[in-house]
DRENLOFI-981271 format. One record per residue (C-alpha): residue in three letters; x, y, z; residue number from 1. Coordinates in nm, 3 decimals. Example, Ala and Ser with C-alpha at 12.3 -4.5 7.8 and 13.67 -1.06 7.14 Angstrom:
BEGIN
ALA,1.230,-0.450,0.780,1
SER,1.367,-0.106,0.714,2
# end
This chain:
BEGIN
MET,-0.001,-0.001,0.002,1
GLU,0.103,0.353,-0.065,2
ALA,-0.040,0.684,0.042,3
ARG,-0.172,0.915,-0.233,4
MET,0.032,1.201,-0.101,5
LYS,0.203,1.318,0.221,6
ASN,-0.014,1.413,0.506,7
PRO,-0.156,1.765,0.450,8
ALA,-0.030,1.871,0.797,9
THR,0.322,1.785,0.694,10
ILE,0.288,1.960,0.360,11
ILE,0.166,2.271,0.542,12
PRO,0.374,2.261,0.857,13
ALA,0.205,2.568,1.009,14
ALA,-0.105,2.343,1.041,15
MET,0.054,2.076,1.260,16
LYS,0.138,2.291,1.555,17
PRO,-0.209,2.417,1.630,18
ILE,-0.352,2.067,1.571,19
MET,-0.107,1.921,1.823,20
GLU,-0.179,2.204,2.067,21
LEU,-0.552,2.136,2.045,22
MET,-0.483,1.763,2.106,23
GLN,-0.274,1.850,2.415,24
ALA,-0.543,2.088,2.541,25
ALA,-0.803,1.810,2.502,26
GLN,-0.582,1.575,2.702,27
SER,-0.510,1.828,2.981,28
GLN,-0.834,1.809,3.176,29
GLY,-0.756,1.514,3.403,30
LEU,-0.944,1.241,3.223,31
PRO,-0.765,0.907,3.213,32
GLN,-0.533,0.877,2.915,33
GLU,-0.673,0.530,2.853,34
LEU,-1.022,0.679,2.810,35
MET,-0.892,0.950,2.571,36
GLU,-0.722,0.676,2.363,37
MET,-1.039,0.468,2.362,38
ILE,-1.225,0.774,2.227,39
HIS,-0.961,0.825,1.962,40
LEU,-0.978,0.453,1.870,41
ARG,-1.358,0.435,1.853,42
VAL,-1.394,0.751,1.650,43
SER,-1.127,0.626,1.406,44
GLN,-1.307,0.294,1.381,45
VAL,-1.632,0.469,1.296,46
ASN,-1.452,0.679,1.026,47
GLY,-1.255,0.383,0.884,48
CYS,-0.915,0.553,0.933,49
SER,-0.674,0.251,0.938,50
PHE,-0.381,0.470,1.030,51
CYS,-0.552,0.606,1.346,52
VAL,-0.701,0.270,1.432,53
ASP,-0.354,0.126,1.431,54
ALA,-0.218,0.414,1.634,55
GLY,-0.501,0.382,1.880,56
HIS,-0.442,0.014,1.936,57
LYS,-0.072,0.067,1.982,58
ASN,-0.127,0.358,2.223,59
LEU,-0.375,0.165,2.433,60
ARG,-0.136,-0.131,2.454,61
LYS,0.146,0.103,2.565,62
LEU,-0.080,0.228,2.840,63
GLY,-0.125,-0.129,2.959,64
ALA,-0.489,-0.178,2.844,65
SER,-0.597,-0.542,2.841,66
ASP,-0.637,-0.727,2.512,67
GLU,-1.016,-0.738,2.578,68
ARG,-1.047,-0.362,2.636,69
VAL,-0.840,-0.283,2.327,70
SER,-0.992,-0.534,2.086,71
LEU,-1.355,-0.483,2.185,72
VAL,-1.379,-0.106,2.173,73
SER,-1.581,-0.145,1.852,74
ALA,-1.830,-0.352,2.051,75
TRP,-1.832,-0.150,2.373,76
ARG,-2.207,-0.168,2.409,77
GLU,-2.205,-0.546,2.430,78
ALA,-1.875,-0.604,2.601,79
PRO,-1.849,-0.615,2.987,80
TYR,-1.501,-0.454,3.002,81
TYR,-1.602,-0.085,3.027,82
THR,-1.732,0.127,3.314,83
ASP,-2.057,0.322,3.286,84
ALA,-1.853,0.643,3.257,85
GLU,-1.646,0.497,2.970,86
ARG,-1.960,0.385,2.794,87
ALA,-2.109,0.731,2.827,88
ALA,-1.798,0.892,2.686,89
LEU,-1.779,0.650,2.394,90
GLU,-2.154,0.702,2.322,91
LEU,-2.102,1.081,2.317,92
ALA,-1.795,1.048,2.099,93
GLU,-1.985,0.828,1.851,94
ALA,-2.284,1.058,1.839,95
SER,-2.056,1.366,1.794,96
THR,-1.888,1.186,1.503,97
ARG,-2.209,1.067,1.340,98
LEU,-2.389,1.402,1.346,99
ALA,-2.555,1.349,1.005,100
ASP,-2.703,1.005,1.101,101
ARG,-3.002,1.160,1.284,102
ALA,-3.192,1.490,1.298,103
ASP,-3.071,1.554,1.654,104
GLY,-2.704,1.465,1.617,105
VAL,-2.649,1.431,1.990,106
PRO,-2.978,1.343,2.157,107
ASP,-3.052,1.464,2.514,108
ASP,-3.034,1.110,2.650,109
VAL,-2.683,1.069,2.516,110
TRP,-2.574,1.405,2.648,111
ASN,-2.734,1.347,2.986,112
ARG,-2.567,1.011,3.034,113
ALA,-2.226,1.174,2.970,114
ALA,-2.319,1.473,3.192,115
ASP,-2.401,1.232,3.474,116
HIS,-2.035,1.115,3.484,117
PHE,-1.832,1.417,3.368,118
ASP,-1.819,1.786,3.461,119
GLU,-1.826,2.061,3.201,120
ARG,-1.444,2.071,3.156,121
GLN,-1.431,1.692,3.111,122
LEU,-1.714,1.705,2.860,123
ALA,-1.523,1.974,2.671,124
SER,-1.221,1.742,2.679,125
ILE,-1.420,1.457,2.537,126
LEU,-1.568,1.673,2.267,127
LEU,-1.229,1.823,2.175,128
MET,-1.068,1.479,2.159,129
THR,-1.353,1.367,1.934,130
ALA,-1.315,1.668,1.708,131
VAL,-0.935,1.646,1.679,132
THR,-0.960,1.273,1.605,133
ASN,-1.220,1.345,1.334,134
LEU,-0.979,1.602,1.189,135
PHE,-0.696,1.349,1.183,136
ASN,-0.929,1.089,1.026,137
ARG,-1.039,1.338,0.763,138
LEU,-0.678,1.414,0.669,139
ASN,-0.560,1.047,0.676,140
ALA,-0.845,0.855,0.517,141
PRO,-0.869,1.056,0.184,142
ILE,-0.491,1.026,0.127,143
ARG,-0.493,0.661,0.234,144
GLN,-0.225,0.716,0.498,145
VAL,-0.078,0.370,0.549,146
ALA,-0.124,0.221,0.895,147
GLY,0.205,0.231,1.090,148
SER,0.378,0.459,0.835,149
TRP,0.428,0.783,1.015,150
# end
């Protein structure tokens, strides 16, 4: 496999710094790094970004996540390996990624489940992580960035 072109953020280096700063800001609100990586992985799975799915798996493994927790993120609703808070965060991340799938992109019940577990700063962190991951997915998928290549 070969990418169609270099990643746009490397072609326009001035773009990479603010993207990375936004990622760091998203990760600075005290949520567990494992949860943030699960969000990154799940959003990337939804978007079909093989590069980011590969990176998400590797990052979760480096953090010590179990094989079950890493491999079943795509089936988090049916798998017993996630807390209620993790499920709420993953549900919010999915809804925020699939905005066009329903008239009310993020229904009140999805929002309320997340708000039951996270304060406003943490919700902002989840939403920023979701948004930045969507940005990376939308850069990598069209150019067919090869998994493990960066």
